[in-house]
C-alpha positions as CSV (number, residue, x, y, z in Angstrom):
1,M,9.0,9.2,5.6
2,R,8.0,12.7,4.2
3,P,10.9,15.3,3.5
4,D,9.7,17.1,6.3
5,G,10.0,14.1,8.6
6,R,6.5,12.9,9.2
7,I,6.1,9.4,8.7
8,A,3.0,7.8,6.7
9,S,1.6,4.7,7.7
10,R,-1.0,1.9,6.7
11,G,-3.2,3.1,3.6
12,A,-1.9,6.6,3.6
13,A,1.7,5.4,3.1
14,G,0.5,3.9,-0.2
15,V,-0.7,7.3,-1.3
16,E,2.5,9.0,-0.2
17,L,4.6,6.4,-2.3
18,L,2.4,7.1,-5.5
19,R,2.9,10.8,-5.0
20,A,6.8,10.1,-4.2
21,L,7.0,8.1,-7.4
22,G,5.4,11.1,-9.5
23,F,2.3,9.3,-9.9
24,E,0.0,12.6,-9.0
25,R,-3.1,11.7,-10.4
26,P,-3.6,8.4,-9.0
27,A,-2.4,9.6,-5.5
28,A,-5.0,12.3,-5.8
29,A,-7.9,9.5,-6.6
30,L,-6.9,7.2,-3.9
31,G,-6.4,10.4,-1.5
32,R,-10.1,10.8,-2.1
33,V,-10.9,7.5,-0.9
34,E,-8.5,7.2,1.8
35,G,-11.3,6.0,4.3
36,P,-12.3,2.9,2.5
37,I,-8.6,2.3,1.8
38,E,-7.8,2.3,5.7
39,R,-10.5,0.0,6.1
40,V,-9.4,-2.5,3.5
41,Y,-5.5,-2.1,5.0
42,G,-7.0,-3.3,8.2
43,L,-9.2,-5.9,7.5
44,V,-6.1,-7.4,5.6
45,A,-3.7,-6.8,8.6
46,E,-6.3,-8.3,10.9
47,H,-6.4,-11.7,8.8
48,R,-2.8,-12.0,8.0
49,D,-2.7,-15.4,9.4
50,R,-5.7,-16.7,7.2
51,L,-4.5,-15.0,4.0
52,G,-0.8,-15.8,4.4
53,P,-1.7,-19.7,2.9
54,F,-2.7,-17.9,-0.2
55,V,0.9,-16.5,-1.0
56,P,3.2,-18.9,-2.8
57,D,6.3,-20.2,-0.9
58,G,9.6,-19.7,-3.2
59,P,11.2,-17.0,-5.1
60,A,9.0,-14.4,-7.0
61,P,8.3,-15.0,-10.5
62,R,10.9,-13.1,-12.8
63,R,9.4,-10.4,-14.7
64,F,12.2,-8.5,-16.8
65,P,14.7,-10.2,-18.7
């Protein structure tokens, strides 16, 4: 949710998340290609059932000591 109360979703939420985390330059770069990001997000969302088997079961790998 944005400070003004609006909610971002789909690919736009990723851009907003980068901005909120202080990654302004990557957010600006992704903002310029928001249309293709939305299409990729839609493609993945439509095919979750087919993509699910590629995600391993079990706990995520530990990345930090």
